C-alpha positions, 0 to 999 in steps of 0.5 A: 813698443818700448822694451822693458829692461830692468837693468836699464831702468835701474841705471836710469833711476840710479843716475837720477838719484845721484843727480838729485843728491848732487844738487840737493846736498849743498842745500842740505848743508846750508839748512844744517848750517842755519840750525847751528851757531855762527862759529860751528862751521869755522872749526873745519868740521861740518856737522851733518845733523840739525842743531838746536838753534833752528827756531831762534835763527829763523825767528830772529831773521824773520822778525828782527833781522840783523840790527848790527849790520843794518839789515831789516827783517826778512819778512820785509825783504821777502815782501819787497822781492815778492812785489818786485817779482810779481810786478816784473812778471805780470808787467812783462807778460801784459806788455809782451802779449799786447805788442805781439798781438799788434805785430801779428794781427794789425796791418800798419806801416813799419810793422816788421821794422818795429818787431826787429827793433824790439828783437834787437834789444835782446843784445842789450842786457840791463848791464849795458844800458844801466847808466842811462836807465839810472839817470832817467829813473833818478831824474823822475824821482823814482829812486827808493820806490817800487816803481823804480825797482820794477818799471825799467825791467818790465819790457821784454823782447824775449816774451814778445818774440815767444808770443809772436811765434805762438800767434803765428801758429793760430790759423787765420780761419779762426780770426775770420770766423770770429769776425763773422760772429761779430767779435771785434779785435778786443773780444778776439784777443780776450776771449780767444787768444788769451785762453789759447795762450794760457800754458805759454803765459804760465811757462813765461810767468814761472821764468819771469818770476824767478828772473825778477826774484833773483835781481841783484844789480838793479835793486842795489843801484836804485835802492839805498833805503833799507825799507826797499831792500830785497832778499838777494841784496840782504844775502850779499850785504850780510856776507860782506862784513869787514870788522867781524866774522860773517854770521853764517847761520843767519846767512844760510837761513836767509838763503834757504828762505830766499829759495822757497818762493821760486820753488813753490811757484815752480811746484804749483805751476809745474803742469802748466809750465811743462805744457807751455814749453812742449806745446806746439799745436793749437 
């Protein structure tokens, strides 16, 4: 029985409230900055209440962008980021779960070697192989395309390893019972393994969606056409100005809008996400 101590409960809630305040305060300052004029924060005095430019700032960025710096509307950039994030997340999950299924349930020569070769790629992040990957993408004519933005980032050794560990916890008797009932490999995979892996798929989807949404280096290299800019690229390009002061109200508005889709994904998939992380028994 857990003893109920009011003092400890109060301290626990106080620590949580302080932690939330520390995390949320910079976001609040960014939102306040987006509602004021571009020079209000350059005076050294930071206002703590919203200004009157909120509708103008967000409306301008969503519909027109910053034409002075060659930035397209944020609606286009957010659409590109959404396509990239969804394609990477779904592609990684699809390839990883199929490869893990093959490694665990199919007996073929070199099965262990194949898994360890996949696992070793964890030591090779995108930055290490970025030059040969760019050369392949350029020779295939995939620059300034959605395929060039997403396909090189689809493979995932981490997701393959996680699905392999999940499949290893499933009793062999379940597969034998499916065979007795006349279920082939595809039916066993589709009707049994996929439903049992739903929580793990949801947890990985949240992580991989945020990974794809926050990509900066790879889109910066393979994209020169403004029609394929992502919102993370937009924030960086808006801040890097040489002949004028950065328009901080527009930059902060872009940062706030860029934060919303990942937050919404986490909120709507929170239950499945937590279950996928803590679930150990099948």
